[in-house]
N, C-alpha and C positions, 0 to 999 in steps of 0.2 A: 375213296382215296383222297379225291378232291376237298369233300367235306371235312377229313381228318386235318388236312393241309390248313383249311380257312380255319377249322378250330384251334389250330396248334397256333398260327399267325394272331388269330384274335386273343387268344392267352396272352402271348408274347407280349402283345400292344399295352393289354392291360396290364402285365407285370411292369412293363416299362413307365406307364402312368404311374403305377402306384409308386414307384422307386422316385419318380421325378418329385411326385407330391411330399412325399417323405422327405426328399434332401429340403425341398422350399423350406419345409416347416422348422426344419432342423435349422436351416442358415438362418431364417428369421429369427427363431428363439435365440441362436447365439449374436446374432447381430444386435437384437435387443438388450441381450444381457450385458454385451460390450459397450453400450453405453450408459448402463446406470451402475458399472461396477465403480465404486469410490476411489478416488486419488487425494491423497494426502498431501497437504501444502502448508510448511511451516513460512510463516510470516517474521521476516526479520526489517529492521528499523535501521537506514544507514543515513549518516549526512556527507555529504559529496562537495566539494570545492572545485568544480569544473571551469568557472568563469574567472579570468584573469583581468577583468576592468578596473576592479578594487584590491589591488594587492595589499594595502594598508589593513585589510578587514579579513579576517578568516574565522569560521565557526567550525569547532571540531563536536561538540556533545551536547548533550540534552534530555530531556524526558517528556514524556507527556502523559496523562491520566485519560485511561480509555473505559468507556461503559458501553460501549456496543459497537460492533462493525457489521457492513453489508457487503455482498458482492452481486455483481451484475453480469451478467455473459451471455454471448451468443454462440452457439453451437452449430457446425454445419450440418451434424447429422444429430437428431434426436431434440427433446424441448430445449428451450433456453433455460438458463439456470439463475434464479435469484433465490438468497437468503439473506437473513438478518440473524446474527447471533448477538446475544445481551453477555456481556463479560461483567458477571455480578459475584462478587462485589467488584466495583472499579478497582483499575490496578494501575501503578506507575510501571510504566515501560520506559528503560534508557536507551538511549541512542549514540552511537558516536562514528567516525569515519573508519574507524577500525572494528564495529560490529559485527559478527558473524553469529552471535547467538539467537536463536529463534526465539521470539518472544511468546507466540502463540501457535498453535496448529487448526487446520479444518479439513474436512472434507468434500470434495465437490465431483461430480459425476465424471469419469472420463470421457475422452473425444477429441475434436479438434475444435479447438476456438476462434473465432474472429474478430472477440472485441470481449475484453476485459475490464471493469472498473471497481473500484472497491470504495468506501466510505468509512471513516472512521469518526465517532462522535463521544465527546466527554460532557461528562453532568457532573455537579457538585453534590457530593453525598456526602453519608455518614462518617466513610472511611477517610475523606479527605479532612473532614471537619478534625476527626479526634487526632489525626496527626499536625493538627495546627499549621495545614497547609492548604490555603487557599489558591494556589497556582496549577493550573490545567497543564499548562504547556511552557516549558520552560527551554529556551536556548542559550548557550555560553559560546563566547569567542573572544576577541582579541584585536584590539584596534591600537595601529602605531600613528599616533600623531606626526604632525610635521616638524615639529621639533626633536623627534626619537623617542618621546616618553610611551609607554604601553600602557592600556587601560582595558580591563577586563569589560566584557560586554555582556549584559544578559536581557534576552527577550522574554517576557513575561505576559503569558496570557493567564486573567484570574476568572475567578468563578463567577465575576459580574457579566463575562461575557458569553455568548450564545457560542459553543465553538465546536465546530466540525470540520474534517478533511475530505474531501474528495478527490481522489487521484485522477490525473489523467488517463482516460480510457487507453488502453493497447488496443490499436484497431489495425485493420489488416494484415494480422499476423499470418508469417508463412511458415506453414508445418510445424506451428507448435501444437505438438500432440501430447497431452495428458494421459498416462497411461497407469491403471491401476498397479501395476508392479513395479512403478517408480514412485519414489517420494521427491516432491519438488519443493524450491523457495521461492515465495514471494518476497522479494527485495523492494522493500519501500525507500525509494531514493529521496531526500529530501534535501534541497538544494538553496540554502537560505541567502547567498551571494544575489540571487534572483531576485529577493523581496528587496534588496539595497540597491538595485541598479537606478532606481528613482531616487535615491538619497545622494544629494551632492556631500562632498568632504566637508562642507564649510559645517552644515550642520552638526556633524561630529566633532569638528574643532570648537565650536560653542559649547556643545556638550562635555567636551574634556576640560575646558578652561573653568568651566563653573565647578570644576573638582579639583583646581588646583590648590594646594596648600593643606589637602585632606591628606588622609592614612597614605601607607607607603603602597598599598595597593588600592587602588581608586577605581571602583565600578562604574560604568554608564549604564543606568536601569533603563529600559525601555519598556513601558507600560502604558496601561490607559490614565495614568497618573502622572508620572515620570518621562520627559523628553516626548510629550505627546503628539507633537508636530509628528515626530519619526514613525511613531507607534501608528497613526492612522494613516499613512501614506502605505505602511507595509501590510496594515493586517489582510488587506483584501487579497493580497498576492499570495499567499499562503497556498491556496489548491492548485494555482498554476505551476509551483516549484515542484510538486510532488508527483512522481510517476512510478510505475511499476516495471520490474525487470523480473522475468522467470528463469531461473536456473535449477538446473537437475545433476 
């Protein structure tokens, strides 16, 4: 009888051990599957005017030509994520302060991310050349002069420049969970007024006065040829003015 009890107890322990091992394997498999399932993210570009230091200067819209994008992210579980995607042929993407239309989308593994950084690059291609357009980045705004006149403002980055945008990394994010069952939006916020914090109003007045007596809708061009002093001061501030915000 005692031997029977021992055999039954030994069999019971074996069954419990077997069930435990199977449960662990299933859990591990589920956990592994949960961190490799794809999450779809739409990319949307939008201008914002959150700074009120220069009320005489407003920017609403523009476009950029992109040839590639890259994403670098750190996850709490699973491998970190890095990938590069070529956008061939290069395309022109429009943005404005009212824009909610996705420019394009991509998939990344789901999970909890503690850091996300994106890079967008442009290069001069046959597509741009065929459209007789050498502008890779254009920003349109409005300047109100001291005497009350209004001037259009065009900031242009041409094909002569090597042009790339690195968004400011989203770090120490709390409970930012990308789930495969949910579609998200990566809102790329462009804040042009930050670029012009280093530009005093006098420089705009000089640029505006140079256009006096011209057409009814004069435009202040800012690029590597026109108003070069302003251009040189703002071109290196572009990266620091662009951030990501995730929405679902």
